[in-house]
N, C-alpha and C positions, 0 to 999 in steps of 0.2 A: 429204017432203024439206024441208032446212034450207035458206034461202036468205040467202046472207052480204049483209049491209047494204051499198050503194053507197059509204060512207065507207071501206072497206078499202079503194078504189083510190087514196085520198090515202097510204096505206100504202106499198102496194106502189110506189107511184110514187116515193116517197122511197128504197126499197131499191135502185130501179133506178138512180138519181141518184147515190146514195154509191156503188155499184158502179161507175160512171164513174168517180167522182174516185179512188176507191182502184187500180182498173186503171190508169188514167192515172199516177197516181203510181209504180206499180211499173214502167211502162214508162218513165217518164223516167229513174227510178233505175237500171234495168240497160240504158240507153242504147237504147232499142227507139222513144222518142217524143221528138222536138224540145223543148226548152223552150216555145217559143210556141205550139205546137199543145197540150203538156199545158197551159198557163196558160189557154187558151181554154176547155177543159174544166172548168178548176176554176173559172173564172168565171162560166160559163154553168150548169153544172150547179149550183153554189152558190148562184145567183140563185135559179134554179129551185126547188131546196129550200125557200130562204127563204118564197118567193111561196105553196108548197104548205104552209110550216107557219103562214103566216098565214092561209091559208083554212082550216087544220084549227082555229085558233082560235075562227072562227066557227060552224064545225061543232060543236065540243066544245059553245060555250053553246048551240046549238041542240038539241045531245043530252041537255045536262043541263035544260035548260027542257020539254024533249018526255020526259024519262024513258027515254030511249034508250040502253041500255047499250052496245053495239056501236059505235053513234056517237060515244059518248063516248070508249070506248077507241080506238076506231082513231083518231080525231081526234088523241088525246093523244099516241101513240106517232108519228104523223106531225109533231106540232109538236116533240117532244123529238130525233127523227133531222134534221128540218130545221135544228137549231140546231149540229148536230156540225159543219159545214163552218166554223162561224163558232168555234167554242169550241176547237176544236183548234187552230186558228193562234195564237188568243190563248193558250192554255197554251203553246204552243213558242217562240212568239215575243216575246210580251209585249205587251200593248196599248202601252205606252209608244214602242215601236218602229214601230208602225204610223205615228207623225206625226215620224219624222225626215226629215229632207232627201231628196231625190229622187236619190241619188247611190249609186254601188257600190264606190267608190275611195278609201280611208280611209289617211292617213300620217301620222305624228307628225311628219314634217316637210314642212310642204306648199310651201313655197319652193323646195325642191331636193328633192324625194323619193326615194328610192333608184329602180334602174332595172332592169325586168326583163332577163333575157339568156336562160338556157337555156330557161326557160320559155315563150318565143315558140315554140318549135318544136312544144309542144304545143296550142298554141290553134289553134281551126278555124275556119273561114271561118263569118261569122255571128256569132261571139263578140264581147263590146265589145272596144274596143281597149285594147290595154296600154299607151298611151301615157298621160300623167297629164292630166287635163283642164286642168290651169293653175290661174290664177286663180280664173276662175269657181267651178270645183268647191273649192279650198281656202277661197274665200270662205264657201261654204255649210255647209264643214265648223266653218270657225272661228264661224259666225255664230249655234250654238247652242249652250247650255249642255251638252247631253247629251253633247257631244266635247270640253269642257274638260279631261278627264283625258288626251286623246290627245295624249300629249307624249314626248318622248326620256327614255330612262334613262341615268341615270349610274351606273357601275359602277368600284368600285375596284380593276379587273384589268386588265391587259395586253391587247391586242388577239385575240390568239391564245387565249389561255385564256378570254376572253369568249366567243368565236366557238365555242369548243367545248361550253360549258355551254350557249349558246343551241342549237347542234344536238342536245344531248340530252334538252334541254326539248323541242324540237320533237318529235322522236321519241315520246317519253312522250306528247305529247298525240294523237298518233296523225298527225302530220304524214309526206308521205312527201317526203323530201330527193330534189331534182332538182339540186342544184348546192350544193357544200360545199367553200368556199375558207378555209379558218381562217386561212391567213397574209395574207390579202388582207381578212380581216373582213368575208366574205359568205357568204350561204347563201340557196336558194331552195327553196320547198317548195310542196306541193298539198295541201289540206286538203279534205275533201268534207262538205258539211252532213249533219247526223243524219238528217233526216225525208226529204228527196228525194234526197241523196247529190251535189249538184251540186258541180261543182270549184270552188273558189277559190284562187286564186294567191297566195304570200306572198315578199316579199322581205326579209332583213334586213341591215342593214349596219351594222358595227362601226368606229368611228373612234377614234386615238389623242387621248387631251386631254393637256394641258400638264404637268397634274399627275402624269401616269401612269397614270391610268385610262383608261375608255373611255366613248364615247357611243353609245349604242345606237337606233338608228331602224327601223323595222318599216312596211312599207306591205304590207296587203291588198286585194284587187279581187276583183270577182266576175266569173266570164267571161260569165255571163247575167243578164239582168233589168236595170231601171232603177235601182230602190232596193233595197238590202240587206237593209233593216228591220234595221239595227242589227248584221247578222251579223259584218260586218268590223272594227266598233270592240269587239265582246265580243271577238273572237279575240285581239288585241293587248292589250286587257287582261289577259287570262287568259295570256297568253305572257310577258309581261313582269313580270307579278307573280311569277308562277313562277321567272323568269329572277332578278329580284330576290332571292328567296330564297335560290334557289341561291348566287349569287354573294356574297351577304353571310354565307353559311355558310361558303363555301370561303374567304373573305377573312379571317373572322373566326379560322377554324381555323391559317390561316397566321400570323396575328398571334401567336396565342398559341405556336405553335410555335417563332417568333423569340424570342418572348418567354423560351421555355424555354431555346435555344441561349445567349441572351446571359448568362442566371444560372446556368447550368453545371447546368440539370436535363436527364437523360436519357429522352428519350420511348420508350417499349416501343409497337410497332406501327405 
C-alpha cells in the first residue's frame, strides 16, 4: 500500500482556502453575501494561503536536501497556489493602485461636485454615504499625482448634444442609465466592477460655456469599501477620453459640412 507524504496536506489546505475565496467572490457577485463578510473571507483566507506558501518553501528546501520527490512536488504546488490570492488582484487592479489614497469618491470638480439624485433610491443601508466628503476628500485627491489628470472636459458642442453623446458613450461602456436629462445636461448611471460585480455610481454634469461649448464634469463613487484602488478614477478617464474623441469627431464633421455649404458644395448622404 502506497502512503502519501504528509506534505500533501499543504496542497489540500491551499485548495480549501482558494475554494473559499472563489465561493465568497461568487456569492458577493450574485448578492448572496455582504461585502464586509466577503472581504473578511478574502483577507483571512489570503493570509492563511500566504502562511502555508511560506511553510511550503521550507518543506521544498527540505525535500530537495532529502531527495524526497513527493515533499518537493507538494511543497512547490502549495507555494504556487498560495501566491494566487496576491497575483490575481495585482494583475486585475495593478500594483500602483494599491498605494492610492483611501478614498472611494472621485470627481473632476472637487469644490462643487455633481450631486446624486435618482441613484439615492438604489442605495442600501450600510452603503457608503452618497454625500461628498468635502475638503478632506478633495485634499486627498488633489494631493497625489496619480489623480492630476482628473479634470473637467471642454467640448465645442452645446449642452444637449454633449449630453446625448455622453449617454451614448456610457451605454457603450456597459453603464446602466438611471437618469437621463439632456436638456438639463445631466445623467446618472451605475457600473459594476468586472471581477466582483460591485455597483459603483456615476453622475455626469454638462454646463454651458461662454464660447458656446460645454464643460463636462464626472463623479464616480463606490457604494462599499474604504478605498476604490483607483477604479473610479480609471472609469472617469476611460469615459472622458471616449467622449472627447466622439465629440471631436462630431464637431469636425459639422465644421466640414458648414464649410461645404458656404462654398456651394453639395454633400451626398
